[in-house]
DRENTORFI-50799 format. One record per atom (N, C-alpha, C): x, y, z; residue number from 1; residue in one letter. Coordinates in steps of 0.2 Angstrom, whole numbers, plus 5000, padded with zeros to 4 digits. Last residue first. Layout:
N
NODE    u    v    w num residu
NODE    X    Y    Z NUM      A
...
END
This chain:
239
NODE    u    v    w num residu
NODE 4978 5078 4811 239      W
NODE 4974 5073 4807 239      W
NODE 4972 5079 4801 239      W
NODE 4988 5084 4822 238      L
NODE 4991 5079 4818 238      L
NODE 4985 5075 4813 238      L
NODE 4991 5101 4828 237      P
NODE 4986 5098 4824 237      P
NODE 4989 5091 4821 237      P
NODE 5003 5100 4842 236      K
NODE 5001 5103 4834 236      K
NODE 4996 5098 4831 236      K
NODE 5010 5106 4857 235      M
NODE 5005 5102 4853 235      M
NODE 5004 5104 4846 235      M
NODE 5019 5113 4866 234      L
NODE 5021 5111 4857 234      L
NODE 5016 5106 4855 234      L
NODE 5017 5122 4878 233      D
NODE 5012 5119 4875 233      D
NODE 5017 5118 4867 233      D
NODE 5022 5123 4892 232      I
NODE 5026 5125 4887 232      I
NODE 5023 5119 4882 232      I
NODE 5015 5130 4909 231      V
NODE 5017 5125 4903 231      V
NODE 5019 5127 4897 231      V
NODE 5021 5131 4925 230      K
NODE 5024 5133 4919 230      K
NODE 5021 5128 4915 230      K
NODE 5011 5127 4939 229      R
NODE 5017 5125 4935 229      R
NODE 5017 5129 4930 229      R
NODE 5004 5122 4952 228      N
NODE 5005 5129 4951 228      N
NODE 5012 5126 4946 228      N
NODE 5001 5108 4957 227      T
NODE 4996 5111 4951 227      T
NODE 4999 5117 4949 227      T
NODE 5014 5093 4954 226      P
NODE 5011 5100 4957 226      P
NODE 5007 5104 4950 226      P
NODE 5006 5077 4956 225      V
NODE 5009 5082 4952 225      V
NODE 5008 5088 4953 225      V
NODE 5008 5066 4970 224      Q
NODE 5003 5072 4965 224      Q
NODE 5008 5076 4962 224      Q
NODE 5013 5049 4975 223      K
NODE 5015 5057 4973 223      K
NODE 5009 5060 4970 223      K
NODE 5014 5038 4987 222      L
NODE 5011 5041 4982 222      L
NODE 5013 5050 4981 222      L
NODE 5029 5027 4985 221      T
NODE 5025 5032 4990 221      T
NODE 5020 5034 4985 221      T
NODE 5029 5010 4990 220      P
NODE 5030 5015 4985 220      P
NODE 5027 5020 4989 220      P
NODE 5038 5002 5002 219      E
NODE 5031 5003 5001 219      E
NODE 5032 5009 4996 219      E
NODE 5050 4990 4998 218      Y
NODE 5049 4995 5003 218      Y
NODE 5043 4998 4999 218      Y
NODE 5061 4974 5002 217      P
NODE 5054 4977 4999 217      P
NODE 5054 4984 5004 217      P
NODE 5074 4984 4994 216      E
NODE 5069 4981 4994 216      E
NODE 5068 4976 4998 216      E
NODE 5079 4999 5001 215      K
NODE 5082 4992 4998 215      K
NODE 5075 4987 4999 215      K
NODE 5085 5016 4998 214      L
NODE 5081 5011 5000 214      L
NODE 5082 5003 4997 214      L
NODE 5099 5025 5005 213      I
NODE 5098 5020 5000 213      I
NODE 5091 5016 5003 213      I
NODE 5101 5042 5007 212      K
NODE 5100 5035 5009 212      K
NODE 5098 5032 5005 212      K
NODE 5114 5055 5002 211      C
NODE 5108 5050 5001 211      C
NODE 5108 5044 5005 211      C
NODE 5122 5071 5001 210      K
NODE 5121 5062 5004 210      K
NODE 5114 5060 5003 210      K
NODE 5120 5083 4999 209      D
NODE 5126 5082 4998 209      D
NODE 5127 5073 5002 209      D
NODE 5108 5092 4988 208      F
NODE 5110 5087 4994 208      F
NODE 5116 5085 4995 208      F
NODE 5096 5104 4983 207      D
NODE 5102 5102 4983 207      D
NODE 5104 5098 4992 207      D
NODE 5080 5102 4976 206      G
NODE 5083 5104 4979 206      G
NODE 5092 5101 4979 206      G
NODE 5070 5101 4964 205      I
NODE 5068 5102 4972 205      I
NODE 5073 5102 4977 205      I
NODE 5065 5107 4950 204      Y
NODE 5071 5106 4954 204      Y
NODE 5068 5107 4960 204      Y
NODE 5052 5097 4939 203      E
NODE 5055 5103 4944 203      E
NODE 5061 5101 4948 203      E
NODE 5043 5094 4925 202      I
NODE 5051 5094 4928 202      I
NODE 5052 5099 4933 202      I
NODE 5033 5085 4917 201      I
NODE 5034 5089 4922 201      I
NODE 5040 5089 4926 201      I
NODE 5027 5080 4899 200      Y
NODE 5034 5081 4905 200      Y
NODE 5032 5086 4910 200      Y
NODE 5021 5071 4889 199      D
NODE 5018 5076 4893 199      D
NODE 5023 5073 4899 199      D
NODE 5016 5067 4873 198      Q
NODE 5022 5066 4879 198      Q
NODE 5021 5073 4882 198      Q
NODE 5008 5056 4859 197      E
NODE 5008 5062 4866 197      E
NODE 5012 5061 4870 197      E
NODE 5010 5049 4843 196      K
NODE 5012 5048 4850 196      K
NODE 5009 5055 4855 196      K
NODE 5002 5037 4833 195      F
NODE 5006 5042 4835 195      F
NODE 5006 5044 4843 195      F
NODE 5006 5027 4816 194      V
NODE 5006 5029 4825 194      V
NODE 5006 5037 4826 194      V
NODE 5001 5020 4803 193      R
NODE 5003 5026 4805 193      R
NODE 5002 5026 4812 193      R
NODE 5004 5002 4801 192      A
NODE 4997 5009 4802 192      A
NODE 5004 5015 4803 192      A
NODE 5016 4996 4789 191      R
NODE 5014 4996 4797 191      R
NODE 5009 5002 4796 191      R
NODE 5023 4994 4776 190      R
NODE 5018 4994 4778 190      R
NODE 5014 4993 4785 190      R
NODE 5036 4999 4777 189      S
NODE 5034 4992 4779 189      S
NODE 5027 4991 4782 189      S
NODE 5036 5009 4770 188      S
NODE 5042 5006 4769 188      S
NODE 5042 5000 4772 188      S
NODE 5023 5016 4769 187      L
NODE 5027 5016 4764 187      L
NODE 5033 5010 4763 187      L
NODE 5020 5016 4781 186      S
NODE 5015 5013 4779 186      S
NODE 5019 5013 4771 186      S
NODE 5024 5022 4793 185      F
NODE 5027 5018 4791 185      F
NODE 5025 5015 4785 185      F
NODE 5023 5040 4801 184      D
NODE 5020 5035 4796 184      D
NODE 5024 5031 4791 184      D
NODE 5022 5045 4816 183      T
NODE 5027 5042 4811 183      T
NODE 5022 5037 4806 183      T
NODE 5017 5061 4824 182      K
NODE 5015 5055 4820 182      K
NODE 5020 5052 4818 182      K
NODE 5016 5072 4840 181      G
NODE 5019 5070 4834 181      G
NODE 5016 5064 4830 181      G
NODE 5018 5082 4853 180      N
NODE 5016 5076 4851 180      N
NODE 5018 5076 4843 180      N
NODE 5021 5089 4869 179      I
NODE 5021 5089 4863 179      I
NODE 5019 5082 4859 179      I
NODE 5023 5099 4885 178      K
NODE 5019 5094 4879 178      K
NODE 5020 5096 4873 178      K
NODE 5031 5101 4900 177      I
NODE 5031 5102 4892 177      I
NODE 5027 5097 4889 177      I
NODE 5030 5111 4914 176      E
NODE 5026 5107 4910 176      E
NODE 5027 5108 4903 176      E
NODE 5042 5115 4928 175      V
NODE 5038 5116 4922 175      V
NODE 5035 5110 4918 175      V
NODE 5040 5123 4945 174      P
NODE 5039 5116 4941 174      P
NODE 5038 5118 4934 174      P
NODE 5051 5128 4956 173      K
NODE 5047 5131 4949 173      K
NODE 5043 5126 4943 173      K
NODE 5060 5125 4964 172      N
NODE 5053 5124 4965 172      N
NODE 5049 5127 4961 172      N
NODE 5072 5132 4957 171      M
NODE 5070 5129 4962 171      M
NODE 5063 5130 4963 171      M
NODE 5071 5132 4939 170      K
NODE 5074 5137 4943 170      K
NODE 5070 5131 4950 170      K
NODE 5077 5129 4922 169      I
NODE 5073 5126 4928 169      I
NODE 5077 5129 4935 169      I
NODE 5072 5138 4907 168      D
NODE 5076 5137 4913 168      D
NODE 5073 5133 4919 168      D
NODE 5065 5130 4892 167      C
NODE 5064 5133 4897 167      C
NODE 5071 5133 4902 167      C
NODE 5069 5126 4879 166      L
NODE 5062 5127 4881 166      L
NODE 5062 5132 4886 166      L
NODE 5080 5131 4866 165      K
NODE 5079 5131 4872 165      K
NODE 5071 5131 4874 165      K
NODE 5078 5119 4852 164      F
NODE 5078 5125 4855 164      F
NODE 5078 5125 4861 164      F
NODE 5078 5112 4835 163      N
NODE 5079 5111 4843 163      N
NODE 5081 5119 4846 163      N
NODE 5061 5112 4826 162      L
NODE 5067 5115 4827 162      L
NODE 5070 5113 4834 162      L
NODE 5050 5098 4823 161      R
NODE 5051 5103 4826 161      R
NODE 5061 5106 4826 161      R
NODE 5040 5091 4809 160      K
NODE 5047 5092 4812 160      K
NODE 5047 5098 4817 160      K
NODE 5023 5085 4815 159      P
NODE 5029 5089 4810 159      P
NODE 5034 5089 4815 159      P
NODE 5032 5069 4817 158      I
NODE 5031 5074 4813 158      I
NODE 5025 5077 4815 158      I
NODE 5043 5060 4830 157      G
NODE 5037 5062 4825 157      G
NODE 5037 5068 4822 157      G
NODE 5049 5059 4842 156      V
NODE 5044 5063 4843 156      V
NODE 5040 5063 4836 156      V
NODE 5058 5047 4839 155      E
NODE 5058 5049 4847 155      E
NODE 5051 5054 4846 155      E
NODE 5059 5048 4825 154      F
NODE 5057 5043 4829 154      F
NODE 5055 5044 4836 154      F
NODE 5065 5061 4823 153      Y
NODE 5058 5059 4819 153      Y
NODE 5056 5054 4822 153      Y
NODE 5070 5071 4836 152      G
NODE 5072 5065 4832 152      G
NODE 5064 5063 4830 152      G
NODE 5076 5087 4845 151      Y
NODE 5071 5081 4841 151      Y
NODE 5073 5076 4837 151      Y
NODE 5076 5090 4859 150      L
NODE 5080 5086 4855 150      L
NODE 5077 5083 4852 150      L
NODE 5074 5106 4867 149      L
NODE 5072 5100 4864 149      L
NODE 5076 5097 4860 149      L
NODE 5083 5110 4882 148      H
NODE 5083 5112 4876 148      H
NODE 5078 5105 4873 148      H
NODE 5083 5117 4899 147      I
NODE 5080 5111 4895 147      I
NODE 5079 5113 4888 147      I
NODE 5097 5123 4910 146      E
NODE 5092 5124 4904 146      E
NODE 5090 5118 4901 146      E
NODE 5100 5131 4926 145      I
NODE 5101 5123 4920 145      I
NODE 5095 5126 4916 145      I
NODE 5105 5148 4922 144      H
NODE 5103 5142 4925 144      H
NODE 5103 5136 4923 144      H
NODE 5116 5153 4913 143      V
NODE 5115 5156 4920 143      V
NODE 5111 5151 4924 143      V
NODE 5117 5137 4908 142      G
NODE 5119 5143 4909 142      G
NODE 5120 5147 4913 142      G
NODE 5118 5121 4905 141      V
NODE 5119 5124 4910 141      V
NODE 5121 5130 4906 141      V
NODE 5107 5109 4899 140      R
NODE 5113 5112 4898 140      R
NODE 5113 5115 4903 140      R
NODE 5101 5092 4892 139      I
NODE 5100 5098 4898 139      I
NODE 5108 5101 4897 139      I
NODE 5088 5089 4879 138      E
NODE 5094 5091 4882 138      E
NODE 5095 5094 4888 138      E
NODE 5075 5078 4879 137      F
NODE 5077 5084 4880 137      F
NODE 5086 5083 4881 137      F
NODE 5068 5066 4877 136      I
NODE 5069 5070 4871 136      I
NODE 5071 5077 4872 136      I
NODE 5077 5058 4889 135      D
NODE 5072 5057 4884 135      D
NODE 5075 5062 4878 135      D
NODE 5090 5067 4891 134      L
NODE 5085 5064 4896 134      L
NODE 5079 5064 4891 134      L
NODE 5107 5069 4890 133      K
NODE 5102 5069 4886 133      K
NODE 5095 5065 4891 133      K
NODE 5122 5082 4891 132      N
NODE 5116 5076 4895 132      N
NODE 5110 5077 4891 132      N
NODE 5137 5085 4889 131      S
NODE 5131 5086 4885 131      S
NODE 5127 5079 4889 131      S
NODE 5145 5090 4906 130      R
NODE 5144 5087 4899 130      R
NODE 5139 5088 4895 130      R
NODE 5144 5097 4916 129      T
NODE 5149 5099 4910 129      T
NODE 5150 5098 4905 129      T
NODE 5136 5089 4924 128      L
NODE 5134 5096 4920 128      L
NODE 5139 5100 4915 128      L
NODE 5134 5074 4924 127      H
NODE 5138 5078 4925 127      H
NODE 5137 5085 4922 127      H
NODE 5119 5065 4930 126      F
NODE 5122 5067 4925 126      F
NODE 5128 5071 4928 126      F
NODE 5111 5051 4934 125      C
NODE 5115 5053 4935 125      C
NODE 5120 5056 4931 125      C
NODE 5093 5044 4933 124      H
NODE 5100 5046 4931 124      H
NODE 5104 5050 4934 124      H
NODE 5081 5032 4939 123      N
NODE 5085 5038 4941 123      N
NODE 5090 5038 4936 123      N
NODE 5073 5022 4935 122      Y
NODE 5070 5027 4941 122      Y
NODE 5075 5033 4941 122      Y
NODE 5068 5017 4920 121      D
NODE 5072 5019 4925 121      D
NODE 5069 5022 4930 121      D
NODE 5059 5013 4909 120      P
NODE 5057 5012 4917 120      P
NODE 5062 5013 4923 120      P
NODE 5063 5024 4897 119      T
NODE 5062 5017 4899 119      T
NODE 5061 5019 4906 119      T
NODE 5061 5035 4882 118      S
NODE 5060 5032 4889 118      S
NODE 5059 5025 4891 118      S
NODE 5059 5032 4868 117      N
NODE 5065 5036 4871 117      N
NODE 5067 5036 4878 117      N
NODE 5057 5020 4857 116      S
NODE 5054 5020 4865 116      S
NODE 5060 5025 4869 116      S
NODE 5047 5023 4842 115      G
NODE 5053 5026 4845 115      G
NODE 5052 5025 4853 115      G
NODE 5037 5019 4838 114      I
NODE 5038 5026 4835 114      I
NODE 5046 5028 4838 114      I
NODE 5038 5005 4839 113      I
NODE 5037 5006 4831 113      I
NODE 5036 5015 4832 113      I
NODE 5040 5004 4853 112      K
NODE 5045 5003 4850 112      K
NODE 5043 5006 4843 112      K
NODE 5026 5005 4857 111      T
NODE 5031 5010 4860 111      T
NODE 5036 5010 4856 111      T
NODE 5021 4993 4851 110      F
NODE 5017 4999 4847 110      F
NODE 5023 5006 4850 110      F
NODE 5026 4983 4859 109      R
NODE 5026 4983 4852 109      R
NODE 5025 4990 4850 109      R
NODE 5021 4987 4872 108      L
NODE 5030 4987 4870 108      L
NODE 5030 4987 4863 108      L
NODE 5011 4983 4876 107      N
NODE 5011 4990 4874 107      N
NODE 5018 4990 4869 107      N
NODE 5012 4972 4882 106      A
NODE 5006 4973 4878 106      A
NODE 5007 4976 4874 106      A
NODE 5022 4970 4891 105      A
NODE 5023 4967 4884 105      A
NODE 5018 4969 4879 105      A
NODE 5023 4988 4899 104      T
NODE 5021 4982 4898 104      T
NODE 5020 4978 4893 104      T
NODE 5024 5001 4900 103      F
NODE 5030 4998 4897 103      F
NODE 5030 4990 4899 103      F
NODE 5013 5007 4902 102      A
NODE 5015 5009 4894 102      A
NODE 5021 5004 4893 102      A
NODE 5010 5006 4914 101      Q
NODE 5009 5001 4911 101      Q
NODE 5011 5003 4904 101      Q
NODE 5013 5017 4922 100      P
NODE 5019 5012 4921 100      P
NODE 5017 5007 4916 100      P
NODE 5010 5032 4918  99      Q
NODE 5006 5025 4916  99      Q
NODE 5013 5020 4914  99      Q
NODE 5017 5042 4924  98      N
NODE 5011 5041 4927  98      N
NODE 5006 5035 4923  98      N
NODE 5033 5037 4930  97      D
NODE 5030 5038 4924  97      D
NODE 5021 5038 4925  97      D
NODE 5045 5048 4937  96      D
NODE 5041 5042 4939  96      D
NODE 5035 5042 4932  96      D
NODE 5064 5049 4943  95      E
NODE 5059 5049 4937  95      E
NODE 5051 5046 4938  95      E
NODE 5073 5060 4948  94      I
NODE 5070 5056 4951  94      I
NODE 5063 5054 4946  94      I
NODE 5090 5064 4945  93      T
NODE 5083 5063 4943  93      T
NODE 5080 5059 4946  93      T
NODE 5105 5073 4949  92      I
NODE 5101 5066 4950  92      I
NODE 5094 5068 4948  92      I
NODE 5119 5080 4946  91      L
NODE 5113 5081 4945  91      L
NODE 5110 5075 4945  91      L
NODE 5131 5079 4946  90      D
NODE 5130 5086 4949  90      D
NODE 5123 5085 4950  90      D
NODE 5143 5066 4953  89      C
NODE 5138 5067 4947  89      C
NODE 5135 5075 4950  89      C
NODE 5149 5057 4960  88      T
NODE 5154 5061 4957  88      T
NODE 5149 5064 4954  88      T
NODE 5142 5044 4964  87      K
NODE 5147 5050 4968  87      K
NODE 5150 5055 4967  87      K
NODE 5136 5041 4953  86      L
NODE 5132 5043 4957  86      L
NODE 5137 5047 4962  86      L
NODE 5143 5034 4940  85      D
NODE 5142 5041 4942  85      D
NODE 5140 5044 4948  85      D
NODE 5139 5021 4940  84      P
NODE 5144 5023 4940  84      P
NODE 5148 5031 4943  84      P
NODE 5126 5014 4946  83      N
NODE 5127 5019 4942  83      N
NODE 5134 5021 4945  83      N
NODE 5122 5005 4955  82      K
NODE 5125 5003 4949  82      K
NODE 5128 5009 4944  82      K
NODE 5114 5013 4966  81      L
NODE 5120 5011 4968  81      L
NODE 5125 5008 4960  81      L
NODE 5103 5012 4960  80      I
NODE 5106 5018 4958  80      I
NODE 5112 5017 4959  80      I
NODE 5094 5002 4966  79      Q
NODE 5096 5002 4960  79      Q
NODE 5103 5007 4956  79      Q
NODE 5089 5007 4979  78      M
NODE 5096 5004 4977  78      M
NODE 5099 5003 4971  78      M
NODE 5083 5023 4977  77      P
NODE 5080 5016 4977  77      P
NODE 5089 5013 4976  77      P
NODE 5085 5037 4991  76      L
NODE 5085 5032 4981  76      L
NODE 5084 5026 4983  76      L
NODE 5081 5050 4998  75      Y
NODE 5080 5043 4998  75      Y
NODE 5078 5041 4991  75      Y
NODE 5086 5064 5007  74      L
NODE 5085 5063 5000  74      L
NODE 5086 5053 5000  74      L
NODE 5079 5075 5017  73      E
NODE 5084 5070 5016  73      E
NODE 5082 5066 5010  73      E
NODE 5069 5085 5024  72      N
NODE 5076 5087 5020  72      N
NODE 5081 5081 5019  72      N
NODE 5060 5075 5026  71      E
NODE 5062 5078 5032  71      E
NODE 5071 5080 5031  71      E
NODE 5061 5066 5014  70      L
NODE 5058 5065 5019  70      L
NODE 5062 5068 5025  70      L
NODE 5059 5064 4995  69      I
NODE 5063 5069 5000  69      I
NODE 5060 5069 5006  69      I
NODE 5061 5048 4985  68      H
NODE 5059 5054 4987  68      H
NODE 5063 5058 4993  68      H
NODE 5061 5036 4971  67      G
NODE 5064 5041 4978  67      G
NODE 5059 5047 4980  67      G
NODE 5054 5028 4964  66      G
NODE 5059 5030 4962  66      G
NODE 5064 5035 4967  66      G
NODE 5043 5022 4967  65      K
NODE 5048 5019 4971  65      K
NODE 5054 5024 4968  65      K
NODE 5026 5028 4967  64      S
NODE 5032 5030 4967  64      S
NODE 5038 5025 4970  64      S
NODE 5011 5030 4960  63      H
NODE 5014 5025 4965  63      H
NODE 5021 5026 4963  63      H
NODE 5003 5045 4957  62      I
NODE 5007 5041 4955  62      I
NODE 5012 5036 4960  62      I
NODE 4986 5052 4953  61      E
NODE 4991 5050 4959  61      E
NODE 4997 5045 4957  61      E
NODE 4988 5056 4937  60      S
NODE 4984 5053 4942  60      S
NODE 4990 5053 4947  60      S
NODE 4984 5067 4922  59      W
NODE 4989 5066 4929  59      W
NODE 4983 5061 4933  59      W
NODE 4978 5062 4907  58      S
NODE 4976 5065 4914  58      S
NODE 4979 5063 4919  58      S
NODE 4979 5052 4898  57      M
NODE 4983 5059 4897  57      M
NODE 4982 5064 4903  57      M
NODE 4970 5044 4897  56      I
NODE 4976 5041 4899  56      I
NODE 4980 5046 4899  56      I
NODE 4957 5052 4898  55      D
NODE 4959 5048 4904  55      D
NODE 4965 5046 4905  55      D
NODE 4959 5056 4884  54      K
NODE 4959 5061 4888  54      K
NODE 4960 5058 4896  54      K
NODE 4957 5047 4873  53      R
NODE 4962 5047 4876  53      R
NODE 4962 5052 4883  53      R
NODE 4943 5049 4867  52      D
NODE 4944 5042 4867  52      D
NODE 4953 5043 4872  52      D
NODE 4942 5061 4867  51      D
NODE 4939 5059 4872  51      D
NODE 4941 5052 4873  51      D
NODE 4950 5065 4856  50      Y
NODE 4953 5065 4862  50      Y
NODE 4950 5062 4867  50      Y
NODE 4948 5053 4843  49      S
NODE 4945 5058 4846  49      S
NODE 4948 5057 4852  49      S
NODE 4957 5042 4835  48      K
NODE 4957 5050 4836  48      K
NODE 4954 5054 4839  48      K
NODE 4959 5028 4840  47      K
NODE 4959 5034 4846  47      K
NODE 4960 5041 4843  47      K
NODE 4961 5023 4828  46      T
NODE 4956 5021 4831  46      T
NODE 4954 5026 4838  46      T
NODE 4976 5026 4826  45      K
NODE 4969 5031 4822  45      K
NODE 4962 5028 4826  45      K
NODE 4985 5023 4839  44      G
NODE 4983 5023 4832  44      G
NODE 4977 5026 4831  44      G
NODE 4997 5028 4851  43      Y
NODE 4990 5025 4849  43      Y
NODE 4991 5026 4843  43      Y
NODE 5004 5031 4867  42      V
NODE 5005 5029 4858  42      V
NODE 5000 5025 4857  42      V
NODE 5008 5042 4879  41      N
NODE 5004 5038 4876  41      N
NODE 5003 5037 4868  41      N
NODE 5018 5046 4892  40      I
NODE 5017 5046 4886  40      I
NODE 5012 5040 4884  40      I
NODE 5022 5056 4906  39      N
NODE 5015 5053 4905  39      N
NODE 5015 5052 4895  39      N
NODE 5032 5059 4919  38      R
NODE 5031 5057 4912  38      R
NODE 5024 5055 4909  38      R
NODE 5040 5070 4931  37      F
NODE 5035 5066 4929  37      F
NODE 5033 5065 4921  37      F
NODE 5055 5070 4939  36      V
NODE 5053 5071 4933  36      V
NODE 5047 5068 4933  36      V
NODE 5064 5082 4951  35      Q
NODE 5059 5077 4951  35      Q
NODE 5055 5076 4943  35      Q
NODE 5082 5082 4953  34      F
NODE 5075 5085 4950  34      F
NODE 5070 5080 4950  34      F
NODE 5094 5090 4964  33      V
NODE 5090 5085 4961  33      V
NODE 5083 5087 4958  33      V
NODE 5112 5092 4965  32      K
NODE 5104 5095 4962  32      K
NODE 5100 5089 4961  32      K
NODE 5124 5088 4974  31      V
NODE 5121 5086 4970  31      V
NODE 5111 5089 4969  31      V
NODE 5140 5093 4983  30      P
NODE 5132 5094 4982  30      P
NODE 5128 5093 4976  30      P
NODE 5150 5082 4980  29      R
NODE 5150 5087 4982  29      R
NODE 5141 5088 4979  29      R
NODE 5152 5069 4982  28      S
NODE 5160 5073 4981  28      S
NODE 5159 5080 4983  28      S
NODE 5140 5062 4993  27      F
NODE 5142 5064 4986  27      F
NODE 5148 5068 4988  27      F
NODE 5138 5048 5004  26      T
NODE 5140 5054 5004  26      T
NODE 5143 5055 4996  26      T
NODE 5126 5036 5007  25      I
NODE 5131 5038 5002  25      I
NODE 5132 5044 5002  25      I
NODE 5120 5025 5019  24      E
NODE 5122 5032 5017  24      E
NODE 5127 5032 5013  24      E
NODE 5108 5013 5022  23      Q
NODE 5114 5013 5020  23      Q
NODE 5114 5020 5016  23      Q
NODE 5098 5014 5036  22      L
NODE 5097 5013 5029  22      L
NODE 5105 5014 5027  22      L
NODE 5088 5004 5048  21      K
NODE 5095 5009 5047  21      K
NODE 5097 5008 5039  21      K
NODE 5072 5009 5055  20      M
NODE 5074 5006 5049  20      M
NODE 5082 5009 5049  20      M
NODE 5066 5013 5066  19      K
NODE 5072 5009 5067  19      K
NODE 5074 5006 5060  19      K
NODE 5052 5019 5060  18      V
NODE 5058 5023 5065  18      V
NODE 5064 5020 5065  18      V
NODE 5050 5016 5043  17      P
NODE 5048 5013 5050  17      P
NODE 5055 5017 5054  17      P
NODE 5043 5029 5034  16      L
NODE 5047 5024 5035  16      L
NODE 5048 5022 5042  16      L
NODE 5033 5037 5032  15      M
NODE 5035 5033 5027  15      M
NODE 5037 5027 5028  15      M
NODE 5030 5048 5040  14      H
NODE 5027 5041 5042  14      H
NODE 5029 5037 5036  14      H
NODE 5030 5060 5036  13      K
NODE 5035 5059 5042  13      K
NODE 5034 5051 5044  13      K
NODE 5029 5061 5018  12      T
NODE 5027 5063 5025  12      T
NODE 5033 5059 5029  12      T
NODE 5036 5070 5005  11      A
NODE 5037 5066 5008  11      A
NODE 5030 5067 5016  11      A
NODE 5035 5083 4997  10      Y
NODE 5040 5076 4994  10      Y
NODE 5040 5072 5000  10      Y
NODE 5032 5095 4999   9      K
NODE 5037 5092 5003   9      K
NODE 5038 5085 5001   9      K
NODE 5025 5096 4988   8      S
NODE 5028 5104 4990   8      S
NODE 5033 5101 4994   8      S
NODE 5018 5084 4987   7      L
NODE 5023 5086 4984   7      L
NODE 5027 5092 4984   7      L
NODE 5015 5074 4999   6      C
NODE 5014 5082 4999   6      C
NODE 5020 5084 4992   6      C
NODE 5010 5058 4998   5      I
NODE 5015 5061 4999   5      I
NODE 5013 5068 4994   5      I
NODE 5004 5042 5006   4      K
NODE 5002 5049 5003   4      K
NODE 5009 5053 5003   4      K
NODE 5009 5025 5002   3      R
NODE 5009 5030 5007   3      R
NODE 5007 5038 5005   3      R
NODE 5004 5011 4996   2      A
NODE 5008 5017 4995   2      A
NODE 5005 5022 5000   2      A
NODE 5005 4993 5000   1      M
NODE 4999 5000 5001   1      M
NODE 5004 5007 4999   1      M
END
């Protein structure tokens, strides 16, 4: 059973047993943490009407095992220990999917058709001095951390978009980015045209010099997306 989380605080006081002793990792320098919510829908022409898709594309409470903040401490899942950049990185993402069923076997075939640019990984570790790719975005550093569109035909579809800066990411100021596209395989492989809607919410939630490691089994955290957010709408008519 998931325990509820207030997104402005990212955790409740009663999520972890009081006596639980967790492994602690210290970073070589303070690390920025982004909360990323992702909602992706790949569909065919039978879902042409938005009424057929609106429930899927509506944000719901998310059962997260990707990490959280509790009483100003960062908790991350054990699988992040496999990342060689964990102790030296500048930025860690906590990634949660609105539709975890998008990665089930039944839907994987349709996701692969248009290009699966997202995976069910919970976290990524980035060095901000390098070029960093997060799904369909590039993370750059200017005065603030910047999010740029990284267009690809299979990742986004047509109509084609230019690569450009979408926004700055500032502390506790969430940004939502919405984009759609279509990929037509009918001429080359006789597959039906497929459509893809992508909706992301990105929020910079804090800086941390260490984290505690969550070892299975542990309960998922119930998260709600922030309601007060800037929206960047790149949606285009596809019909």
